[in-house]
N, C-alpha and C positions, 0 to 999 in steps of 0.2 A: 857289424851291428850286434847289439845285445839288448836284453830287456831290463828295465829298472822300474820300480814303483816310485813315482814322483808326484809331488804337488805341482800344480800348474805353474806357479811362479818359479819353482826350481827347474821345471822343464824349460821355461823361457830362458832362464839364465844359462842352463847347460847348452841350449840351442845357440845362444849368442856366442858362447865360448867356442863351440864347434865351428861357428862361422868366421872365426879369426878375430874376435873382439880384442881391441887394444886398450880401451878405456871405458869405464862406466862411472857416471856421476849421478847424483839424485838427492832427493830429500825424502825422508821417511813419511809414509802415509798409507794407511790401510785402504785398499787391498793390494798395494804394489810393493810393500817393503821387502818381502823375502827375495825378490829378484836380485837386488843388489847384494843382500846378505849372502845368498847362495853363491853368487859370483865370487865374493870375498873368500868364502870357505873353500871353493874349488880352485882358487887362484894358485897357479904354480909359480907365481912371481912375475909372469910376463904381462899381466894386465894391471893397469893402474885403476884403483878403486877408491872412490871418494864419496863420503856424505858431505855435500856442499852446505853452505849456510842457509840457502833457500833454492827454490826451483829455478829462479832466474839465473843465479850463479851457476847452477848445474848445466843449464841449457847453453850458456855462453862458453863454459869450459868444454863441453862436448863439441860445440861448433869449432872451437880453436883446434881441437884434436883432428876433427874431420877436414878442416882446411889443410892440415898437414898430411893428409892421406891415410890417417888412422881410421879404423872402424870403431865408432863410438856409440854408446847407448846411454840415454838419459832416462831416468825412471821417476815417476811421480803418480799421484792420484789425480782425479779429474779436477778438483779445485786447485791443485798445484799448477795446472796448466794456465790458470788465470794469472798467476804470479809470473809465469814464464812466457806469457803471450807477447810481451814487447819484443824480446829478441826473436821469438818464433816467427812473427809476421815479417820482419825484415830478413831473416834467414831464408825464408821461402823465396825471396827475390835474389839474394846473393848466391844461394846454393852451396854445395860442398864438393870436396874432391874424394874423400873416403866415404864409405857407407856410414850413414847416421840414422839410427832408429830411436825415435822418441816414444817410449812406452808410457802410455797414460791409462791407468786402470780405472774404469768406471765402476760406480757403486750403486746399482739399482736397489731400491728399497726405501730410502738409503739405509744401509746397515750401520755404517760408521762415518757418515759424512753430513755436512750441512746442506748439501744440494743433491739433486738427481740430474746433474748435467750430462748431456750426451756428447761425447767428444767427436762423434761423426759430424756435428755441426762445425766444430773447429777445423775439421779437415777441409770442408768446402770453403769456409771463411778464409783460411790461410792458403788455400789452393794446393794443399799437400796430399799426396796419396795416403790412403788409410787401409790398414789390414785388420780384419776382425775375426779372430780365431773362435772356433766352436767347441773345441775339446782340448784336453791336455796334449794329446799326440799332435794335433794340428798346430797348437801353439808352439811346440818344439820345432816342427818342420817349417812353419810359416815365418818364424823370426829369422831363420836362415835365408829364406827367399826374400824377406823384406830388405835385408842387407844387400842382396844382389841387385834388386830393383833400385835401391837408393844409389848404389855405386854406379850402375849403368846410366841412370838418368841424372846423376849429379844433384840429387835433391834429398833433403831430409824426408823421412816418411814417418807417419804415425802408426803405432801399433796399439790396438785398443781391446785388451781383454777385459772381461767384467768379473765381478767377485766370484761367481760360481766356476769360472775357468781358472782364475788365479788360485783359488783355495780348494779346488777339486783335486782328487788323487786318481791316478790311473797307472796301470802297468803299460809302459810304452817302449817302442823301439828307439834306441839311441845309438849314436855312432861310437865306435871304438876310438881311442885317442889318436891312433895312427891315421884315422880318416879326417881329423880336424883340419880345417883350412888354416894356413899360417899367413898372416897379413903383415908385410913389412912396409911401414909407411915411408913414402918418399921424402917427407919433410915439407915444410912450408916454403913455397916458391913465391917470391915477391911479385905482385902484379896489381898495382893500384886500380887498374881499369876493371879488375874483377872483384877484389876484396874490399874496396872502399865504396860504400853506398852513396851515390849521388842521384839527384832526380833523373838525369838523362839515362844513367845506368838502369834505374828502376823502371823507366818507361820501356826500354828495350827488353829488360828482363820480363816484364809483364806480358809483352807480346809472345816471348818464348814460352812462358809458363802456360799460356792458353793453348798454344800449339802442342806443347808436350802433353798436356792433360787430354786434349782431343785424341792424340795418339794412344795415350794410356787407356782411354776408354775402349778403344779397339783392342789393344793388347789384353786388357783385363777381361774382355768378352771371351777370350780363348784361354784365360788362366784356369788351370786345372782345378782350382778350389772354388770357382764359381760354377756350381754344379746344377744341372737340370736333370731331375729324375722323372722319367715319363710315367704317366698314369698306368696303373695295373689294368684298367679297363679303357680301351681306346675310345669308347663313346663318352667318357667322362669329360665334361666341359668346364670343370672347376680346377683351380690351382691354388697353391699356397706359396707365398714368398716369405722367406725368413732369413735368419742370420745368427751367428754367434751361438750362445748356449740355447737360445730359443729353437735353433735348428735341431739340436740334440733332443730337446723336449718334443718337438714336432715328430721326429722319426720314431720316438718311443710311443707317442700317441697313435701313430699310424700302423704300428706293428700288427700284422695279422689282419689288417683291414683291406678293403678294396680301395687302394690309395689313389688320390688325385695326383696331378703333376706338381712337382715341388721344385722351387728355385731357391738355391742357397747362395746368398750374396756375401762373399768374403771380402770384397773391396768396395765399400760403400761410396768411396770417392777416389778417383773419377769413376762414376757409375758405369758398369759394363752394359752399355746401351744396346748393342746388337744382340747380346745374349738375352737381354730382357725382351727384346722384340720377338726373338725365337720362342721364348717361354710363353709370351702372351698370345701368340697366334693360335686361333681356334678356341680360345677360352671365353666363356661368357662372364665368369666371375673369378676374382682372385682375392683371397684373404691374406693380409699382411700381418705377420706375427713378429713383433720386434720389441727390443728394449733400447732406449727408453722413449724416443720420439718417432714420429711417423716419417722417417727419412726415406725408406724404401717405398712406402705408400705414396708419398708425394712424387717421387721419381717415376713410379709406374703410371701415376695419373698423368703426369706431363708427357710421358712417352706415348700413352694412348692417344692423347690429343695430337701430338706431333705426327704420328703415323696413321691417324684416323682409324684407330682400332676400337671396336665397339665392345670393350671389356669393362665391366664394372669393378672398380677397385674398392675393397672394403678393408677396414682396420680401425685405427684409433680415431681418425677423423670422422668416421661414420658410426663410432661407438660400438663396433662389433668386437673390439678388444679394449681392455681397460687402458685409461690414459696415463696412469701413474703407477709406480711400484714395479717390483721385479716380477717376471713371469715364473711360473712353476710348472711341473709336469701336470698338475691337476688343472690349473687355469688354461693351459694350452690345450689339453684334451677336451675341456669343456667348450672352448672357442671353436675348435675344429668340429666337434659334434654338432654344435649349433649351425655352423656353416654348411656342413655336409648333410644335415638332416638326419643324423644318427641319434640313437638313444644316448642320453648322457651316461657316462661311466658310472656304474653302481658303486656306492660306498661299500667298503669292506664290511661284511656282516660279523663283526667282532664286538665284544663288549668294550664300550667306551672307556678309555683310561681315565683315572682321576685327574681333575684339573691341576695343573702345575701351580705351585705357589707364586704369587706376584713378587718379582725380585727387581725392583727398580735399581738402576745403576747408582752406586754410592762410592764415595772415597774409601779406599782400603782402610782396614783397622791399622792404626799407627801412622797413617799418612800425615806428614807435617803440615800439609796444606790445610787440614782441618783446624789445627792450632792457629795457623796464620789468619784464616778467616775469622775464627772466634775472637782472636786478639783485637782485630780491627772492629769487629762488631761490638765488643765490650767498650772499646775506647770511644766509639762514636755513638754510644747509647744516648738517645734524647736529642741528637743533633741532626739537622737536615743533611743527608748524605746520599751520594749515588755511588754504586760499585759496578764499574764496567769490567766485564770479564774478557776472556780470550779463549783460543782453541787449545785444548790440552786436558789432562786429568782434572785440572782445577775448574773446568767448566761445571763439574759435578758439585761445586760449591753452591749451585743454584738450588739444590735439593733442600727440603726441610729436614731438620730444624735450622740449618745454617742460613739459608735464603740470602746468600751474599753475592749473587751474580745477577745484576739487573739488566745487563745487555751482553750479547755475544754475537758477533757478525762474521768475522773471518780473522785469519792470523794477523796479529799486530794492530787490528782496528781499534781495540779498546782504548789504547793510549790516545788516539785522536778523537774518538767519540767522547771521551771524558772532557777533552778540551772544548768540543762543540757545546756540550751541555753547560760547562762552566761559563762560556761566553754569554749564554742566554740567561743563566741563573747564577749570577756571581755570589749569591748568598749560600750556595750549596758546597758542602765539603766533597770534592770530587776525587775519587780513587780509581786508578786503573791497575788491575791485576794482570800479570803476565809471567809465564814460566821462563826458565833460563834458556831453553832451546828456542822458544818463540821470540825471546828478546833478541837473540842473535839473528834469527831468521827475518824478522820484519818489524820489530818494535823500536830499533835504534833511530830510524828516521822520525818516528813519532816523538821520541824524546828530544831530538834536535828541533823539531817544529815547535814543541812546547816551550823550549828555552828561547828560541828566536822570536816567537810571538807572545812572549810574556804571559803564559798561562799560569793559573793558580790551581795546582793539582798535586796529588801525591801518587807517585809511581811505586807500586809494590811488586817487586820481583820475587817470585816464588822459586827459589833456587834449590832444587833437590838433586843437583849434580847428574842429571841424565835427561834423555828424551823419553819420558816414562810411558806416555800414551801409546806409542807405536812400537814398544819393545825394547827400550833402554839402549838406543843408539847413542854414540858419542856426539859431542858438539864442541865448538871452540872453547867452552869453559871446562871441559873434562880433562884436557891434557893428553888425549890420545886420538889417533885417527883410525880409519878402517883398514889402513895398510899396516896396522900394528905398531906404529911409531909413537913414542912418548915425546910430546912436544910441549912447548911453553903454553900454559893456560892463558886464555884471554880473560882478563878480570872485568867482570860486569861493573864493579865499583869504579875502576879506573876509566872505563869507557864513559860512564855517566859523568864523572868529573871532567873528562876530556871534552865533552860536548857542552859543558857549562852548568851542570847541575851542582850547586854549591853545597847542599846538604845531602850526604849519602851515608846512611847508617846501616850496619849489619847486625842482626840479632837472631838468636835461635828461637823459633816460635814455640818450642816446647818448654822454654823458660817463660811461662805464661805472664807472670806479673811484670817482668822486665819488658816483654814484648808489648804489653798493653801500654806501659808507661812510654815506651819509645814511640808508639803510634800517636799517643796524645800529644807528646812534645813536638814531634816532627811535623805532624799534620797542621799544627797551629801556626807554623811559619807561613809567610806569604811566598808566592812564586812556585817554581818547580822544585820539588824535593823528592827524595827516593828512600825507600826502606827495602833492604834485601833480607828476606827471611831465608836463612840458610840452614837446611837440615836435610840429610840424605833421604831418598825414597825408601820407604819401609820395605819394599820388595828386595832391595839391594843389600840390606844389612841383616845381620843375625839378631833376631829379637832377644830382648832381655827376659827375665823371669816374668811371667804374666802377673798382672795386678791381682790383688786379693781383697775381697770385701769382708769387713769385720761385721758380722751379723748383729753384734751387740750395739754397734754404733749406727748402723744403717736404719733410717726411719722410712725407707721407701718413698722418699720425696721425688725420686726419679729425675732429679735435675741433670744427672750425668747423661741420661738417655735423651731427655727433652731439649737439652741445649747443644749436645755434641753430635748425636745421631751416629755414633761409632758402632759398626756391626759387631765389635767385640764385646759390647755390653748388651745383655738381653734380659727379658723378663721370663722367668721360669717358675711356674706355679705361684705367680704373683710376687715373686721376690726378684730383686735386681741381682743378676749373676754375671760373672765374667766368663766368656766363652774362651777357654784356654787355647783351643786350636787356632784362634784368630788373634788373640791379644799379643802384641809385640812388647808390652811393658814400657810404652813410651812415657807414661806418667801423667798424661794430660788430664785424665779423669780424676786423678787424686787431687789435682790442683783446683778442680771445679767443685768437688764435693764440699758442701758447707759444713759437714759434720765430721770431716776427717775419717770417714768410714772406709776409704779405699787406700790401700797401701801396696807395698811390693813394687815390682817393676823398677823403673828409673824415676823415682819421685824427685823431680828436678828442683823443687822449691823447698 
């Protein structure tokens, strides 16, 4: 063993490798992304690593590997599990041969997600064991134990870190390479009575699952990470039940205090019932501190009723703990102080820092999506139109002054929402915007649906040749894989033509007049048509010479600022100025200026 300073996600990846990982698949999504990326970087060639086209594909790939006796890991964020839920629910009945860990990173806050889903619900829903780490070190150790439990009980297991564990850093103990487990898969053994799901098989499997989970509840009651810490004062009749990063915050808040009894729940499902009974005995009140939903609180309330324990359970349901958002050291300390009747922690007696400037999220300077949105906006000026967005950098097209994202639900939904609006309001010019990675992940079926059901809409694919929002991962259109292979690119244009879209045109959005003319012409056609705005992400390319403003020509009309909202154009002392540290020289502003006052860069027109 030796020490290393690691991010939580890196620790999880290193732990999985130490456990004998054979295959990892996933779809990028904050806060889970670095797990797969770290595995790829640390790969000695013995592990197959794949960014799949979406979470469903990743889940099914991981299942196939586990059917063959491999140890597989599948990575995603909490909303990604929605996409993968179809195979997950059936896989719970089928089971696996090799160990299979499904890592689902939850995002309390939410910091970078559209929901605050709690994956612990999915554990009970799918009847799969769930592991909930509380620190970077525990994440490293627990992922190895998760593989062991999965393999022993022939079931996939869920592993649920949250943002502060995923992105926290710590100096931890890790194994030396000679201590790593080596797993040699047996291979797939044909047995249709096991691997082919039929109603009768599912019925019998359901009986087995219930028996197994009852056994696991007992086993988890003795699991070393379900910890009961006795009160410092034996007369204290209060307790705190917690889990995950909230346990870390709880122990921080209790440091140096006359502490109550504490129950750390590391396996929320199957719930460690007998350990909970032991914890509750002799307590008058228990405060449950958890993210995000009252899972522990409901379980303890149920156990109190089942065992006739006269313990009052407090938490989110009783409004002793906030019902939404992530916990912090400060909120947990305040909750515990209220519960214990302690004085609230005093605020530090220091001079208050100046207020931070308001920095709403915006598209990067030089982002080609800004030009794409602006081209469509100009082309549709004065016409009744709706602009349905999707998940990615381009969601930021909703910000003023562009104001070009009217709806955003989940990945791929914009293509179908557009169709629904169009069926009710046929006089509306319906546009659906989707990125290149999201197109492959979940928008192709929407395009097929549009063609089949004779929609009247314009699909706009914003192709910047990467998965930009989550860190520039490759996808089928980039021509490379996470294994470092150069492969044939999957053409978005050919896919669209292949599913029956007759008009598919490609244009560089930074050639503004040409882009506007293309939108006008293509959108005027009836039926399903597509425009691919193709220009690389500004972060991936070397910027050109920054634009220059000719002070003699500039009349301070501010059209460049008021129509584009580019962070590279600023007002300084009342004058429009180019911020050279941000400007990429894309040339869009020079094409917008009505007085020809902006030059330099790549003046595309």
